[in-house]
C-alpha positions in Angstrom: 168.5 84.1 151.6 168.7 82.9 155.1 167.7 79.4 156.2 167.0 80.5 159.7 163.4 80.6 160.6 161.7 83.8 161.9 161.4 83.2 165.6 159.3 84.6 168.4 159.9 83.6 172.0 158.1 84.6 175.2 158.5 83.6 178.8 155.2 83.1 180.6 154.2 82.9 184.2 153.2 79.4 185.4 149.5 80.3 185.7 146.3 79.1 183.9 145.9 82.7 182.7 149.1 82.2 180.6 147.3 79.6 178.5 144.9 82.3 177.3 147.7 84.7 176.5 149.5 82.0 174.6 146.4 81.2 172.7 145.9 84.8 171.7 149.6 85.2 170.6 149.3 81.9 168.7 146.2 83.2 166.6 148.3 86.3 165.6 151.3 84.3 164.6 149.2 81.7 162.7 147.6 84.6 160.8 151.0 86.0 160.0 152.1 82.6 158.8 149.2 82.5 156.3 147.2 79.7 158.0 143.4 79.9 157.4 140.9 80.6 160.3 140.2 77.0 160.9 143.9 76.2 161.3 144.5 79.2 163.4 141.7 78.0 165.7 143.0 74.5 165.9 146.6 75.5 166.6 145.4 78.0 169.1 143.5 75.2 171.0 146.5 72.8 170.8 148.8 75.6 172.3 146.2 76.4 175.0 146.0 72.7 176.0 149.8 72.3 175.9 150.2 75.4 178.2 147.6 74.1 180.6 149.5 70.8 180.8 152.8 72.6 181.3 151.4 74.6 184.2 149.2 71.9 185.7 151.2 68.7 185.2 154.8 70.0 184.5 155.2 72.9 186.9 152.5 71.7 189.3 151.1 75.2 189.7 154.3 76.5 191.2 154.3 80.2 190.4 158.1 80.4 190.9 158.4 78.4 187.7 158.0 79.5 184.1 156.9 78.2 180.8 158.6 79.1 177.6 156.9 79.4 174.3 158.7 79.7 171.0 157.3 80.0 167.5 159.5 79.2 164.5 158.1 80.2 161.2 159.5 78.2 158.2 158.4 78.6 154.5 156.5 75.4 154.7 155.4 75.1 158.4 155.1 76.6 161.8 156.9 75.0 164.7 155.8 75.8 168.3 157.9 74.8 171.2 156.5 74.8 174.8 158.8 74.0 177.7 158.1 73.8 181.4 160.3 73.2 184.4 158.8 69.9 185.4 160.3 66.5 185.8 158.8 65.0 182.6 156.5 62.2 181.6 156.5 59.1 179.5 154.1 59.7 176.5 153.7 55.9 176.2 152.0 55.8 179.7 149.3 58.3 178.8 146.1 56.3 178.5 144.1 56.4 175.3 140.8 58.2 176.0 139.1 56.1 173.4 139.6 52.9 175.3 136.5 51.6 177.1 138.0 52.0 180.6 138.9 55.6 179.9 135.7 56.8 178.3 134.1 58.3 181.3 137.3 59.8 182.8 137.4 63.6 182.9 141.1 64.1 182.2 143.3 62.4 179.6 142.0 63.9 176.5 144.4 66.8 176.1 147.1 65.1 174.2 144.6 63.2 172.0 143.1 66.6 171.0 146.5 68.2 170.5 147.5 65.4 168.2 144.3 65.8 166.2 144.9 69.6 165.6 148.5 69.6 164.5 150.5 67.6 161.9 153.3 66.5 164.3 153.4 66.3 168.2 156.8 65.4 169.8 157.7 65.2 173.5 161.3 65.7 174.8 162.3 65.2 178.5 165.2 67.7 179.0 167.3 66.3 181.9 167.2 69.0 184.5 165.5 71.5 182.2 161.8 70.3 182.1 159.7 68.9 179.3 159.5 70.4 175.9 156.7 69.7 173.5 156.9 70.5 169.7 153.9 71.2 167.7 154.1 71.4 163.9 151.5 72.7 161.7 152.4 72.5 157.9 151.2 75.2 155.6 148.8 74.3 152.9 150.8 75.4 149.8 148.2 74.3 147.3 145.7 76.8 148.7 148.2 79.6 148.5 148.9 78.8 144.8 145.2 78.7 144.1 144.7 82.1 145.7 147.7 83.5 143.7 146.1 82.0 140.4 142.7 83.7 141.3 144.4 87.1 142.0 146.2 87.1 138.6 
């Protein structure tokens, strides 16, 4: 048995429309991974927001640039890698939208939402290769065991 994860990778245009495409693909992959509808919706929203950030903040709407999306399906989790061609950012400098001075700001909630929808959120600034975010959603193995028990 191979330890290599099942992988799907796509290259997307650096347009806001790509966020919709990525969300649709994410829902299909999440379903294939066995995630329930709520988790599919949450992960889809996290990918949508991540793609929007990659296009808007990373690639600065430059249509000559691309965004790479890779799904890695492991037995216990789904990892989603999103990489742009931007110059990167410092996650520690992103303001907390829950702080009083940020409550009325229109932007700044994306990363907060992403973190609330996935189990892990990591950011890597790849020198000369853009920024890569990794989203991890763990599979709920208990629910799978319960479903198997009911089917017996």
